[in-house]
N, C-alpha and C positions, 0 to 999 in steps of 0.2 A: 439327323442328329446331331451333325457336328457343327451345324449352322445353331442347334439350340444351346448345346454348350458351350459355344463362343459366348453366345447371347445371354448367359448367364452368369461367366464369368465378368462379362461386361459389366452388368448390374450390380453384383459383387463389388467390383471396383469401383463403382460411382457411387456406392450406398456411402452416408457417414458413418463416422465411427459411433459407436455406441459413447451416450455421455452418460455420467452421473453427478452427482450433489460432492463433495468430500467437506465434511465440520470438523474445526481445530477448536478445541477448548483448551484455553491457555491458563495457568495457575502457576501462581509464586513459589518460593521452597514453603512459605506459610500456610499454603492450599487454598491461600486468595484468589479470587478471578482477576486476571491482569485484561485492563482494557487498554485500548489502544496500540494493540500490537497487531502485526502486519504480516500477512502468510501471502508470501507468493509460491506459486506452482506452477512447474516450466514441464508440459507433457513432452515425453522423451529428451527430456535436458535442454530442450529449446525456448529461444526467446519467441515470441508472438511476430510473425509475419505480417506486415500492412499496418493501418491505423489503429488504432487503441480506443477503443472510447469507454470510460466507465459513467453510470447513469448520474453520480451525485456532481454538484458543482465545483468547478476548480476555482476553489475562491476560500479565502482564511479572512475575516474581517476581524477589526480591532473594535474590541464590545466590553466594555466594561473594564478597561485598563488590562485585557490578556487577548491571546489569538482563540479564536473560536472557526473551526476545528482546533483542538490541539495538536491533532495528529491528518493530514491529508495526504491521500494517495494520487499520484497524476502518472499518466504516461511521461515518457520521455517525449521531450517537444513541446511539451505543453502551455499555454500562458495561464497564469495563476494569476486572478483579483485581489486586490486588497483594498477593499472597501474598509472605512475609516468611519465607524459608526458613533464613536466616541463624540464628546462636545472640547476635546482637549485635541492637541494635533499630537501626529507620531513621527517615526523617523524609523522604517522597517530596512531591515540590512540581512544578509547571509554572507558567511565566510568560506562557507564549505566549497571545497574544491570540484570544480564541474558546474556550480551553481550560484557564485558569487552576483550578487548586486545587491544595489542600496537605491531606496527612495527615499527622497530627502522628504524635511518636512511638511506634511500638507493636513487639511484639516475638518472639519466635522461635515459629512457626506461627500468629501472625496474619493476616487476612487484611483488606484495605479495598478498596474500588471507589470510581471517579471514569467520570464518564459525561462523552462526546466530543462537544462540544455545536457543535461548530462545524466546517466543510469546511477542510483546512490541515494545522497540525502541534502537537503538543506532544510539545515538548524537554524531558524530567525529569532532573530530580537528587533528588540526596538532601542533605538540609543538615548532616548527621552525617560524610558521606563525600565532599569533592569531586570525589574522582576514579569516582563514576560518574558515569555521563551512557549515556541512551536514549533514543529517538524512536519517538511515535508520529504515523504516518501518516492523517489520518482523512478517508474518500473521501466521493463521493457516485456512484460506479460501480459494479456487481457485478464490471466485468471489469479485474480488479488483479491484482498478486503482484510479490514479490522476488526480486531476483536469487538465486542459490547462489553456492556458493564458488567454483563454477566461470565465474561473472557471466551466468551464464542462467536466465530464467525463459519459461516458456510459459503464456500466457493461453488458457485452451479457452472452444470454444464461441462465439468472438467471431462475431455475424450479420454475413453478408458484406456490402457497400456500403461506404458512407464511412465512415472515421473520425477522430476527433482523436486523438494519441496519444502521450504526454510519458512522462522518464522524471526521477526527484527523487532526489538524495542529499543528505542533511545537509551536506558537505562539499563541494558543486559550486559551480565558480567558473562561475556563471551566475545571470541574474535570477531571485531567488525559488529556487536552488538546482534549477532546472528545466530542461530542456531538449526542445522538440519534435522527434517523430520526423517522419522523411521517408516513411515509410509514408502514404499519404491513404487508399487504400481497401484493402477484401482482398477476396478471392476464396473461392468454398468450397475446402474441402482446406485446407493448411498455408502458411503465408508467416514470411519470416525476416527480419531486420533484426540488425545490427551496428551498433554505436554508440560512438563513442569520447567523454569524459568526461575533465575537468581537475579534479582534485581536491585543494584545501587541506589543510594539516595540522588536524587536530584540535586545539581551544585546548590549550594546556600543552606543546603537542610542539614 
């Protein structure tokens, strides 16, 4: 009997934590959906241990004199590609603390890379075309995603239990452009939260 109890304890200890999906809807003060808002979830309030790999490419193209995508999420330490798909030259840079870089003039169908070394933000611009603006959110959790055109994002397979979660947008009126979500714990299955944020107009608007 004692052996059976010990075996059951060992099996429970080895069993993976139950996981569920966490869906967040972000809307502005006017009730309209907010796309490109980054939701970050930290199980037990802790960053992810070990390598983080997202399914999307770590790539910001210059196309039609704009950055595509406008918002990219990458893990800390990632190398981000900056292919130039335009027929004009670009000079890409970021002055953001911890993620400063400069890619001097390069032309059509050329590619350059830059490493994102610090958790935080890289606001990117072009020295030639002032209207070009984009953002890279550098994270230390594998549970992160950005809202779609409907203002919705689903973070999949989040372990059940206590969490710390927040939403970030470069134009949010909040300390460090970030707002803590009210959900403090998740059970197995699915959970949802809707959050309202106030955005300021981008510079130049």
